[in-house]
PDB file of N, H, CA, C and O in Angstrom:
ATOM      1  N   UNK A   1     126.376 106.199 177.124  1.00  0.00           N
ATOM      2  CA  UNK A   1     126.744 105.354 176.249  1.00  0.00           C
ATOM      3  C   UNK A   1     127.103 107.067 175.215  1.00  0.00           C
ATOM      4  O   UNK A   1     126.031 107.489 174.779  1.00  0.00           O
ATOM      5  N   UNK A   2     128.002 107.753 174.920  1.00  0.00           N
ATOM      6  H   UNK A   2     128.872 107.410 175.274  1.00  0.00           H
ATOM      7  CA  UNK A   2     127.834 109.249 174.202  1.00  0.00           C
ATOM      8  C   UNK A   2     128.199 108.909 172.839  1.00  0.00           C
ATOM      9  O   UNK A   2     128.391 107.734 172.527  1.00  0.00           O
ATOM     10  N   UNK A   3     128.331 110.078 171.818  1.00  0.00           N
ATOM     11  H   UNK A   3     128.175 111.032 172.072  1.00  0.00           H
ATOM     12  CA  UNK A   3     128.425 110.373 170.670  1.00  0.00           C
ATOM     13  C   UNK A   3     129.865 109.483 170.295  1.00  0.00           C
ATOM     14  O   UNK A   3     129.880 108.252 170.289  1.00  0.00           O
ATOM     15  N   UNK A   4     130.393 109.859 170.159  1.00  0.00           N
ATOM     16  H   UNK A   4     130.381 110.859 170.165  1.00  0.00           H
ATOM     17  CA  UNK A   4     132.446 109.026 170.622  1.00  0.00           C
ATOM     18  C   UNK A   4     131.836 107.630 170.678  1.00  0.00           C
ATOM     19  O   UNK A   4     131.646 107.292 169.510  1.00  0.00           O
ATOM     20  N   UNK A   5     131.432 106.636 171.539  1.00  0.00           N
ATOM     21  H   UNK A   5     131.586 106.910 172.488  1.00  0.00           H
ATOM     22  CA  UNK A   5     131.365 105.573 171.443  1.00  0.00           C
ATOM     23  C   UNK A   5     130.262 104.594 170.245  1.00  0.00           C
ATOM     24  O   UNK A   5     130.087 103.391 170.053  1.00  0.00           O
ATOM     25  N   UNK A   6     129.720 105.810 169.661  1.00  0.00           N
ATOM     26  H   UNK A   6     129.862 106.787 169.817  1.00  0.00           H
ATOM     27  CA  UNK A   6     128.834 105.567 168.521  1.00  0.00           C
ATOM     28  C   UNK A   6     129.749 105.349 167.494  1.00  0.00           C
ATOM     29  O   UNK A   6     129.794 104.424 166.683  1.00  0.00           O
ATOM     30  N   UNK A   7     130.635 106.538 167.662  1.00  0.00           N
ATOM     31  H   UNK A   7     130.598 107.289 168.321  1.00  0.00           H
ATOM     32  CA  UNK A   7     131.764 106.648 166.476  1.00  0.00           C
ATOM     33  C   UNK A   7     132.628 105.748 166.288  1.00  0.00           C
ATOM     34  O   UNK A   7     133.206 105.484 165.234  1.00  0.00           O
ATOM     35  N   UNK A   8     132.746 105.216 167.384  1.00  0.00           N
ATOM     36  H   UNK A   8     132.275 105.430 168.241  1.00  0.00           H
ATOM     37  CA  UNK A   8     133.733 104.505 167.668  1.00  0.00           C
ATOM     38  C   UNK A   8     133.492 102.519 167.178  1.00  0.00           C
ATOM     39  O   UNK A   8     134.231 101.633 166.748  1.00  0.00           O
ATOM     40  N   UNK A   9     131.811 102.652 167.637  1.00  0.00           N
ATOM     41  H   UNK A   9     131.211 103.371 167.987  1.00  0.00           H
ATOM     42  CA  UNK A   9     131.791 101.439 166.780  1.00  0.00           C
ATOM     43  C   UNK A   9     130.859 101.565 165.385  1.00  0.00           C
ATOM     44  O   UNK A   9     130.214 100.562 165.081  1.00  0.00           O
ATOM     45  N   UNK A  10     130.787 102.425 164.761  1.00  0.00           N
ATOM     46  H   UNK A  10     131.311 103.240 165.008  1.00  0.00           H
ATOM     47  CA  UNK A  10     130.164 102.421 163.500  1.00  0.00           C
ATOM     48  C   UNK A  10     131.364 102.503 162.741  1.00  0.00           C
ATOM     49  O   UNK A  10     131.353 101.804 161.728  1.00  0.00           O
ATOM     50  N   UNK A  11     132.866 103.464 163.047  1.00  0.00           N
ATOM     51  H   UNK A  11     132.874 104.032 163.870  1.00  0.00           H
ATOM     52  CA  UNK A  11     133.604 102.558 162.574  1.00  0.00           C
ATOM     53  C   UNK A  11     134.668 101.470 162.656  1.00  0.00           C
ATOM     54  O   UNK A  11     135.630 101.096 161.986  1.00  0.00           O
ATOM     55  N   UNK A  12     134.266 101.252 163.394  1.00  0.00           N
ATOM     56  H   UNK A  12     133.484 101.556 163.939  1.00  0.00           H
ATOM     57  CA  UNK A  12     134.588  99.362 163.761  1.00  0.00           C
ATOM     58  C   UNK A  12     133.865  98.675 162.786  1.00  0.00           C
ATOM     59  O   UNK A  12     134.499  97.995 161.978  1.00  0.00           O
ATOM     60  N   UNK A  13     132.712  98.731 162.722  1.00  0.00           N
ATOM     61  H   UNK A  13     132.198  99.283 163.378  1.00  0.00           H
ATOM     62  CA  UNK A  13     131.993  98.167 162.018  1.00  0.00           C
ATOM     63  C   UNK A  13     131.975  98.494 160.550  1.00  0.00           C
ATOM     64  O   UNK A  13     131.298  97.647 159.968  1.00  0.00           O
ATOM     65  N   UNK A  14     132.409  99.306 159.815  1.00  0.00           N
ATOM     66  H   UNK A  14     132.959  99.994 160.288  1.00  0.00           H
ATOM     67  CA  UNK A  14     132.722  99.387 158.384  1.00  0.00           C
ATOM     68  C   UNK A  14     134.282  98.724 158.331  1.00  0.00           C
ATOM     69  O   UNK A  14     134.486  97.872 157.466  1.00  0.00           O
ATOM     70  N   UNK A  15     134.906  98.938 158.849  1.00  0.00           N
ATOM     71  H   UNK A  15     134.740  99.630 159.552  1.00  0.00           H
ATOM     72  CA  UNK A  15     136.600  98.636 158.481  1.00  0.00           C
ATOM     73  C   UNK A  15     136.217  96.296 158.576  1.00  0.00           C
ATOM     74  O   UNK A  15     136.818  95.334 158.098  1.00  0.00           O
ATOM     75  N   UNK A  16     134.962  96.448 159.441  1.00  0.00           N
ATOM     76  H   UNK A  16     134.474  97.230 159.829  1.00  0.00           H
ATOM     77  CA  UNK A  16     134.771  95.307 159.579  1.00  0.00           C
ATOM     78  C   UNK A  16     134.370  95.228 157.705  1.00  0.00           C
ATOM     79  O   UNK A  16     135.128  94.962 156.772  1.00  0.00           O
ATOM     80  N   UNK A  17     133.180  95.509 157.699  1.00  0.00           N
ATOM     81  H   UNK A  17     132.564  95.726 158.457  1.00  0.00           H
ATOM     82  CA  UNK A  17     132.553  95.862 155.846  1.00  0.00           C
ATOM     83  C   UNK A  17     133.597  95.395 155.352  1.00  0.00           C
ATOM     84  O   UNK A  17     134.092  94.281 155.179  1.00  0.00           O
ATOM     85  N   UNK A  18     133.935  96.799 155.086  1.00  0.00           N
ATOM     86  H   UNK A  18     133.533  97.704 155.227  1.00  0.00           H
ATOM     87  CA  UNK A  18     135.095  96.644 154.145  1.00  0.00           C
ATOM     88  C   UNK A  18     136.452  95.105 154.508  1.00  0.00           C
ATOM     89  O   UNK A  18     136.743  94.404 153.540  1.00  0.00           O
ATOM     90  N   UNK A  19     136.789  94.944 155.216  1.00  0.00           N
ATOM     91  H   UNK A  19     136.553  95.514 156.002  1.00  0.00           H
ATOM     92  CA  UNK A  19     137.696  93.461 155.003  1.00  0.00           C
ATOM     93  C   UNK A  19     136.472  92.353 154.746  1.00  0.00           C
ATOM     94  O   UNK A  19     137.368  91.522 154.595  1.00  0.00           O
ATOM     95  N   UNK A  20     135.939  92.012 154.664  1.00  0.00           N
ATOM     96  H   UNK A  20     135.211  92.686 154.787  1.00  0.00           H
ATOM     97  CA  UNK A  20     134.648  91.596 154.281  1.00  0.00           C
ATOM     98  C   UNK A  20     134.810  91.227 153.170  1.00  0.00           C
ATOM     99  O   UNK A  20     134.977  90.058 152.821  1.00  0.00           O
ATOM    100  N   UNK A  21     134.772  92.393 152.335  1.00  0.00           N
ATOM    101  H   UNK A  21     134.636  93.342 152.618  1.00  0.00           H
ATOM    102  CA  UNK A  21     134.474  92.697 150.445  1.00  0.00           C
ATOM    103  C   UNK A  21     135.415  92.464 149.772  1.00  0.00           C
ATOM    104  O   UNK A  21     135.291  92.068 148.613  1.00  0.00           O
ATOM    105  N   UNK A  22     136.898  92.714 150.514  1.00  0.00           N
ATOM    106  H   UNK A  22     136.999  93.036 151.456  1.00  0.00           H
ATOM    107  CA  UNK A  22     137.918  92.739 150.281  1.00  0.00           C
ATOM    108  C   UNK A  22     137.912  90.719 150.190  1.00  0.00           C
ATOM    109  O   UNK A  22     138.131  90.239 149.078  1.00  0.00           O
ATOM    110  N   UNK A  23     137.777  90.197 150.826  1.00  0.00           N
ATOM    111  H   UNK A  23     137.598  90.587 151.730  1.00  0.00           H
ATOM    112  CA  UNK A  23     137.793  88.676 151.106  1.00  0.00           C
ATOM    113  C   UNK A  23     136.979  87.957 150.239  1.00  0.00           C
ATOM    114  O   UNK A  23     137.281  86.785 150.017  1.00  0.00           O
ATOM    115  N   UNK A  24     135.477  88.707 149.424  1.00  0.00           N
ATOM    116  H   UNK A  24     135.231  89.659 149.604  1.00  0.00           H
ATOM    117  CA  UNK A  24     134.861  87.761 148.889  1.00  0.00           C
ATOM    118  C   UNK A  24     135.176  88.368 147.487  1.00  0.00           C
ATOM    119  O   UNK A  24     134.768  87.765 146.494  1.00  0.00           O
ATOM    120  N   UNK A  25     135.909  89.575 147.344  1.00  0.00           N
ATOM    121  H   UNK A  25     136.240  90.065 148.150  1.00  0.00           H
ATOM    122  CA  UNK A  25     136.446  89.829 146.083  1.00  0.00           C
ATOM    123  C   UNK A  25     138.008  89.283 145.560  1.00  0.00           C
ATOM    124  O   UNK A  25     138.540  89.413 144.457  1.00  0.00           O
ATOM    125  N   UNK A  26     138.561  88.559 146.935  1.00  0.00           N
ATOM    126  H   UNK A  26     138.129  88.453 147.831  1.00  0.00           H
ATOM    127  CA  UNK A  26     139.817  88.318 146.139  1.00  0.00           C
ATOM    128  C   UNK A  26     139.788  86.247 146.283  1.00  0.00           C
ATOM    129  O   UNK A  26     140.498  85.301 145.942  1.00  0.00           O
ATOM    130  N   UNK A  27     138.567  86.475 146.957  1.00  0.00           N
ATOM    131  H   UNK A  27     137.991  87.243 147.234  1.00  0.00           H
ATOM    132  CA  UNK A  27     137.764  84.697 146.567  1.00  0.00           C
ATOM    133  C   UNK A  27     138.494  84.530 145.043  1.00  0.00           C
ATOM    134  O   UNK A  27     138.593  85.250 144.049  1.00  0.00           O
ATOM    135  N   UNK A  28     139.217  82.357 145.655  1.00  0.00           N
ATOM    136  H   UNK A  28     139.136  81.773 146.462  1.00  0.00           H
ATOM    137  CA  UNK A  28     139.209  82.353 144.273  1.00  0.00           C
ATOM    138  C   UNK A  28     137.876  81.612 143.256  1.00  0.00           C
ATOM    139  O   UNK A  28     137.836  81.457 142.035  1.00  0.00           O
ATOM    140  N   UNK A  29     136.952  81.289 144.230  1.00  0.00           N
ATOM    141  H   UNK A  29     136.984  81.415 145.221  1.00  0.00           H
ATOM    142  CA  UNK A  29     136.112  81.151 142.698  1.00  0.00           C
ATOM    143  C   UNK A  29     135.316  81.958 141.868  1.00  0.00           C
ATOM    144  O   UNK A  29     134.511  81.678 140.979  1.00  0.00           O
ATOM    145  N   UNK A  30     135.942  83.631 142.622  1.00  0.00           N
ATOM    146  H   UNK A  30     136.596  83.858 143.343  1.00  0.00           H
ATOM    147  CA  UNK A  30     135.748  84.796 141.959  1.00  0.00           C
ATOM    148  C   UNK A  30     136.209  85.422 140.797  1.00  0.00           C
ATOM    149  O   UNK A  30     136.095  86.597 140.447  1.00  0.00           O
ATOM    150  N   UNK A  31     136.964  84.089 140.028  1.00  0.00           N
ATOM    151  H   UNK A  31     137.057  83.134 140.312  1.00  0.00           H
ATOM    152  CA  UNK A  31     138.286  84.517 139.634  1.00  0.00           C
ATOM    153  C   UNK A  31     137.204  84.786 138.202  1.00  0.00           C
ATOM    154  O   UNK A  31     136.544  85.740 137.790  1.00  0.00           O
ATOM    155  N   UNK A  32     137.364  83.886 137.911  1.00  0.00           N
ATOM    156  H   UNK A  32     137.900  83.111 138.246  1.00  0.00           H
ATOM    157  CA  UNK A  32     136.344  83.057 136.394  1.00  0.00           C
ATOM    158  C   UNK A  32     134.813  84.526 136.243  1.00  0.00           C
ATOM    159  O   UNK A  32     134.634  84.808 135.059  1.00  0.00           O
ATOM    160  N   UNK A  33     134.265  84.993 136.812  1.00  0.00           N
ATOM    161  H   UNK A  33     134.411  84.764 137.775  1.00  0.00           H
ATOM    162  CA  UNK A  33     133.145  86.223 136.784  1.00  0.00           C
ATOM    163  C   UNK A  33     134.407  87.157 137.085  1.00  0.00           C
ATOM    164  O   UNK A  33     135.286  86.315 137.270  1.00  0.00           O
ATOM    165  N   UNK A  34     134.876  88.140 137.207  1.00  0.00           N
ATOM    166  H   UNK A  34     134.162  88.824 137.056  1.00  0.00           H
ATOM    167  CA  UNK A  34     135.577  88.992 137.154  1.00  0.00           C
ATOM    168  C   UNK A  34     136.235  88.652 136.043  1.00  0.00           C
ATOM    169  O   UNK A  34     135.736  89.307 135.128  1.00  0.00           O
ATOM    170  N   UNK A  35     136.963  88.074 135.704  1.00  0.00           N
ATOM    171  H   UNK A  35     137.368  87.542 136.448  1.00  0.00           H
ATOM    172  CA  UNK A  35     137.883  87.861 134.546  1.00  0.00           C
ATOM    173  C   UNK A  35     136.808  87.955 133.330  1.00  0.00           C
ATOM    174  O   UNK A  35     137.119  88.740 132.433  1.00  0.00           O
ATOM    175  N   UNK A  36     135.361  87.127 133.164  1.00  0.00           N
ATOM    176  H   UNK A  36     135.108  86.490 133.892  1.00  0.00           H
ATOM    177  CA  UNK A  36     134.742  87.435 132.305  1.00  0.00           C
ATOM    178  C   UNK A  36     134.069  88.836 132.187  1.00  0.00           C
ATOM    179  O   UNK A  36     133.838  89.429 131.134  1.00  0.00           O
ATOM    180  N   UNK A  37     133.778  89.284 133.525  1.00  0.00           N
ATOM    181  H   UNK A  37     133.965  88.802 134.381  1.00  0.00           H
ATOM    182  CA  UNK A  37     133.336  90.994 133.375  1.00  0.00           C
ATOM    183  C   UNK A  37     134.301  91.539 132.394  1.00  0.00           C
ATOM    184  O   UNK A  37     134.091  91.824 131.215  1.00  0.00           O
ATOM    185  N   UNK A  38     135.688  91.664 133.264  1.00  0.00           N
ATOM    186  H   UNK A  38     135.859  91.434 134.221  1.00  0.00           H
ATOM    187  CA  UNK A  38     136.320  92.477 132.797  1.00  0.00           C
ATOM    188  C   UNK A  38     136.921  92.791 130.779  1.00  0.00           C
ATOM    189  O   UNK A  38     137.409  93.669 130.067  1.00  0.00           O
ATOM    190  N   UNK A  39     136.481  91.528 130.722  1.00  0.00           N
ATOM    191  H   UNK A  39     136.084  90.815 131.300  1.00  0.00           H
ATOM    192  CA  UNK A  39     136.381  90.942 129.214  1.00  0.00           C
ATOM    193  C   UNK A  39     135.025  92.204 127.826  1.00  0.00           C
ATOM    194  O   UNK A  39     134.981  92.285 126.599  1.00  0.00           O
ATOM    195  N   UNK A  40     134.439  92.702 128.640  1.00  0.00           N
ATOM    196  H   UNK A  40     134.475  92.637 129.637  1.00  0.00           H
ATOM    197  CA  UNK A  40     132.878  93.253 128.170  1.00  0.00           C
ATOM    198  C   UNK A  40     133.338  94.041 127.606  1.00  0.00           C
ATOM    199  O   UNK A  40     133.429  93.648 126.444  1.00  0.00           O
ATOM    200  N   UNK A  41     133.799  95.192 127.730  1.00  0.00           N
ATOM    201  H   UNK A  41     133.725  95.512 128.675  1.00  0.00           H
ATOM    202  CA  UNK A  41     134.946  96.499 127.639  1.00  0.00           C
ATOM    203  C   UNK A  41     134.761  95.921 125.816  1.00  0.00           C
ATOM    204  O   UNK A  41     133.915  96.444 125.091  1.00  0.00           O
ATOM    205  N   UNK A  42     135.394  95.164 125.477  1.00  0.00           N
ATOM    206  H   UNK A  42     136.081  94.739 126.067  1.00  0.00           H
ATOM    207  CA  UNK A  42     136.091  94.432 124.675  1.00  0.00           C
ATOM    208  C   UNK A  42     134.967  93.395 123.237  1.00  0.00           C
ATOM    209  O   UNK A  42     135.121  93.164 122.037  1.00  0.00           O
ATOM    210  N   UNK A  43     133.979  93.080 124.207  1.00  0.00           N
ATOM    211  H   UNK A  43     133.854  93.268 125.182  1.00  0.00           H
ATOM    212  CA  UNK A  43     133.052  92.222 123.296  1.00  0.00           C
ATOM    213  C   UNK A  43     132.881  93.501 122.365  1.00  0.00           C
ATOM    214  O   UNK A  43     133.044  94.700 122.591  1.00  0.00           O
ATOM    215  N   UNK A  44     132.392  92.611 120.945  1.00  0.00           N
ATOM    216  H   UNK A  44     132.260  91.637 120.762  1.00  0.00           H
ATOM    217  CA  UNK A  44     131.687  93.452 119.716  1.00  0.00           C
ATOM    218  C   UNK A  44     130.218  93.261 120.480  1.00  0.00           C
ATOM    219  O   UNK A  44     129.811  92.425 121.287  1.00  0.00           O
ATOM    220  N   UNK A  45     129.610  94.437 119.842  1.00  0.00           N
ATOM    221  H   UNK A  45     129.941  95.116 119.187  1.00  0.00           H
ATOM    222  CA  UNK A  45     128.342  94.250 120.402  1.00  0.00           C
ATOM    223  C   UNK A  45     127.537  93.531 118.864  1.00  0.00           C
ATOM    224  O   UNK A  45     128.101  92.935 117.946  1.00  0.00           O
ATOM    225  N   UNK A  46     126.384  93.783 118.988  1.00  0.00           N
ATOM    226  H   UNK A  46     125.926  94.267 119.733  1.00  0.00           H
ATOM    227  CA  UNK A  46     125.499  93.054 117.584  1.00  0.00           C
ATOM    228  C   UNK A  46     125.471  94.518 116.882  1.00  0.00           C
ATOM    229  O   UNK A  46     125.354  95.624 117.409  1.00  0.00           O
ATOM    230  N   UNK A  47     125.607  94.176 115.596  1.00  0.00           N
ATOM    231  H   UNK A  47     125.702  93.277 115.168  1.00  0.00           H
ATOM    232  CA  UNK A  47     125.215  95.997 115.090  1.00  0.00           C
ATOM    233  C   UNK A  47     123.947  96.194 115.052  1.00  0.00           C
ATOM    234  O   UNK A  47     123.012  95.419 114.855  1.00  0.00           O
ATOM    235  N   UNK A  48     124.007  97.632 115.320  1.00  0.00           N
ATOM    236  H   UNK A  48     124.767  98.262 115.480  1.00  0.00           H
ATOM    237  CA  UNK A  48     122.540  98.048 114.564  1.00  0.00           C
ATOM    238  C   UNK A  48     121.674  97.916 113.551  1.00  0.00           C
ATOM    239  O   UNK A  48     122.138  97.768 112.420  1.00  0.00           O
ATOM    240  N   UNK A  49     120.660  97.935 113.694  1.00  0.00           N
ATOM    241  H   UNK A  49     120.283  98.055 114.613  1.00  0.00           H
ATOM    242  CA  UNK A  49     119.440  97.823 112.198  1.00  0.00           C
ATOM    243  C   UNK A  49     119.955  98.505 111.752  1.00  0.00           C
ATOM    244  O   UNK A  49     120.704  99.275 112.352  1.00  0.00           O
ATOM    245  N   UNK A  50     119.691  98.505 110.000  1.00  0.00           N
ATOM    246  H   UNK A  50     119.082  97.879 109.513  1.00  0.00           H
ATOM    247  CA  UNK A  50     120.284  99.293 109.337  1.00  0.00           C
ATOM    248  C   UNK A  50     121.309  99.573 108.929  1.00  0.00           C
ATOM    249  O   UNK A  50     121.354 100.274 107.918  1.00  0.00           O
ATOM    250  N   UNK A  51     122.251  99.230 109.421  1.00  0.00           N
ATOM    251  H   UNK A  51     122.215  98.662 110.243  1.00  0.00           H
ATOM    252  CA  UNK A  51     123.803  99.565 109.628  1.00  0.00           C
ATOM    253  C   UNK A  51     124.354  98.892 108.573  1.00  0.00           C
ATOM    254  O   UNK A  51     125.463  99.333 108.271  1.00  0.00           O
ATOM    255  N   UNK A  52     123.882  97.773 107.760  1.00  0.00           N
ATOM    256  H   UNK A  52     122.981  97.414 108.005  1.00  0.00           H
ATOM    257  CA  UNK A  52     124.768  96.261 107.320  1.00  0.00           C
ATOM    258  C   UNK A  52     125.387  97.124 106.260  1.00  0.00           C
ATOM    259  O   UNK A  52     125.958  96.351 105.490  1.00  0.00           O
ATOM    260  N   UNK A  53     125.536  98.309 105.876  1.00  0.00           N
ATOM    261  H   UNK A  53     125.072  98.936 106.502  1.00  0.00           H
ATOM    262  CA  UNK A  53     126.279  98.699 104.956  1.00  0.00           C
ATOM    263  C   UNK A  53     124.756  99.260 103.403  1.00  0.00           C
ATOM    264  O   UNK A  53     125.022  99.994 102.451  1.00  0.00           O
ATOM    265  N   UNK A  54     123.645  98.756 103.612  1.00  0.00           N
ATOM    266  H   UNK A  54     123.429  98.160 104.385  1.00  0.00           H
ATOM    267  CA  UNK A  54     122.509  99.178 102.836  1.00  0.00           C
ATOM    268  C   UNK A  54     122.161 100.727 102.997  1.00  0.00           C
ATOM    269  O   UNK A  54     121.976 101.402 104.009  1.00  0.00           O
ATOM    270  N   UNK A  55     122.135 101.071 101.549  1.00  0.00           N
ATOM    271  H   UNK A  55     122.286 100.523 100.727  1.00  0.00           H
ATOM    272  CA  UNK A  55     121.457 102.806 101.338  1.00  0.00           C
ATOM    273  C   UNK A  55     120.463 102.429 101.574  1.00  0.00           C
ATOM    274  O   UNK A  55     120.038 101.291 101.371  1.00  0.00           O
ATOM    275  N   UNK A  56     119.759 103.588 102.184  1.00  0.00           N
ATOM    276  H   UNK A  56     120.104 104.512 102.349  1.00  0.00           H
ATOM    277  CA  UNK A  56     118.569 103.968 102.609  1.00  0.00           C
ATOM    278  C   UNK A  56     117.663 104.577 101.444  1.00  0.00           C
ATOM    279  O   UNK A  56     116.524 104.975 101.690  1.00  0.00           O
TER     280      UNK A  56
END
């Protein structure tokens, strides 16, 4: 086994890992979690302490 065989095995392993991640991400049961995560930037944060319009 030379270095080219090792490179081929590594490439094949990475391709299988990539396909596994794609299948996991496109699974129907994950849709709700991803939709919730997609809305996170639009959710209003709690106001900071002291920013209620009060004068200091």
